[in-house]
C-alpha positions as CSV (number, residue, x, y, z in Angstrom):
1,X,0.0,0.0,0.0
2,X,1.5,3.3,-1.0
3,X,1.4,6.5,1.1
4,X,-1.6,8.0,-0.6
5,X,-3.7,4.8,-0.2
6,X,-2.6,4.6,3.5
7,X,-3.6,8.2,4.0
8,X,-7.0,7.5,2.5
9,X,-7.5,4.5,4.9
10,X,-6.7,6.8,7.9
11,X,-9.0,9.5,6.5
12,X,-11.9,7.0,6.2
13,X,-11.3,5.6,9.7
14,X,-11.3,9.2,11.1
15,X,-14.6,9.9,9.3
16,X,-16.1,6.8,10.8
17,X,-14.9,7.6,14.3
18,X,-16.3,11.1,13.9
19,X,-19.7,9.7,12.9
20,X,-19.8,7.4,15.9
21,X,-18.4,10.0,18.4
22,X,-21.6,10.4,20.3
23,X,-23.1,8.0,22.8
24,X,-26.5,8.2,21.1
25,X,-25.2,7.0,17.8
26,X,-23.3,4.2,19.5
27,X,-26.5,3.2,21.3
28,X,-28.4,3.2,17.9
29,X,-25.7,1.0,16.4
30,X,-25.8,-1.3,19.4
31,X,-29.6,-1.6,19.2
32,X,-29.5,-2.3,15.5
33,X,-27.1,-5.1,16.0
34,X,-30.2,-7.1,16.9
35,X,-31.9,-6.4,13.6
36,X,-34.2,-3.8,12.2
37,X,-35.9,-1.4,14.5
38,X,-38.6,1.2,14.0
39,X,-38.0,4.8,15.1
40,X,-40.5,4.2,18.0
41,X,-38.5,1.2,19.2
42,X,-35.3,3.1,19.0
43,X,-36.7,6.1,20.9
44,X,-37.7,3.7,23.7
45,X,-34.4,1.9,23.9
46,X,-32.0,4.8,23.2
47,X,-33.9,7.2,25.4
48,X,-33.6,10.2,23.0
49,X,-36.4,12.5,21.9
50,X,-37.9,11.9,18.5
51,X,-36.4,15.0,16.8
52,X,-32.9,14.2,18.3
53,X,-33.0,10.6,17.3
54,X,-34.3,11.4,13.8
55,X,-31.3,13.8,13.3
56,X,-28.8,11.1,14.3
57,X,-30.5,8.5,12.2
58,X,-30.5,10.8,9.2
59,X,-26.7,11.5,9.7
60,X,-26.0,7.7,9.9
61,X,-28.2,7.0,6.9
62,X,-26.6,9.7,4.7
63,X,-23.1,8.4,5.6
64,X,-24.1,4.9,4.4
65,X,-23.8,3.2,7.8
66,X,-27.5,2.6,8.0
67,X,-30.1,1.6,5.5
68,X,-33.9,2.0,5.9
69,X,-37.1,0.8,4.4
70,X,-40.7,1.8,4.8
71,X,-43.3,-0.7,6.1
72,X,-46.7,1.0,6.0
73,X,-46.4,4.0,8.3
74,X,-43.2,2.8,9.9
75,X,-39.6,3.5,8.9
76,X,-37.3,0.6,9.8
77,X,-33.6,1.1,10.1
78,X,-30.8,-1.5,10.0
79,X,-27.0,-1.6,9.8
80,X,-25.9,-1.4,6.1
81,X,-23.0,-3.4,4.8
82,X,-20.1,-4.5,6.8
83,X,-18.3,-1.2,7.6
84,X,-19.4,-1.6,11.2
85,X,-18.6,-5.3,11.6
86,X,-15.6,-4.8,13.9
87,X,-17.4,-2.2,16.0
88,X,-20.5,-4.4,16.5
89,X,-18.3,-7.3,17.5
90,X,-16.5,-5.1,20.0
91,X,-19.8,-3.8,21.4
92,X,-21.2,-7.3,21.7
93,X,-18.0,-8.4,23.6
94,X,-18.4,-5.4,26.0
95,X,-22.1,-6.3,26.5
96,X,-21.2,-9.9,27.2
97,X,-18.5,-8.8,29.7
98,X,-21.1,-6.8,31.6
99,X,-23.7,-9.5,31.5
100,X,-21.5,-12.1,33.0
101,X,-20.1,-9.8,35.6
102,X,-16.5,-9.8,34.4
103,X,-14.3,-6.8,34.7
104,X,-14.5,-4.0,32.0
105,X,-10.8,-3.3,32.1
106,X,-8.5,-4.9,29.6
107,X,-5.7,-7.0,31.1
108,X,-2.2,-6.4,29.9
């Protein structure tokens, strides 16, 4: 990989980290790991107001991290593609650690 390709990889990683730099967006991704959710379901589980949640969903959708489909009056969101695969695996591992009571800290 030459320097310009490597630079682009780091730029894309920084863009992804910026998109996911808020706890609300990380909660959205975490909830969508379980499959499609409606906006109402996400409001309940994420704990954000509808306008705030809609703003975050729109940002994640425009970035290509989420996809959506309409089902009657409901809009359903899901994780799009595999750009978030490593993050979702990490979030699952963190959730499993909390669920089984193990320590959150990494061991050297």
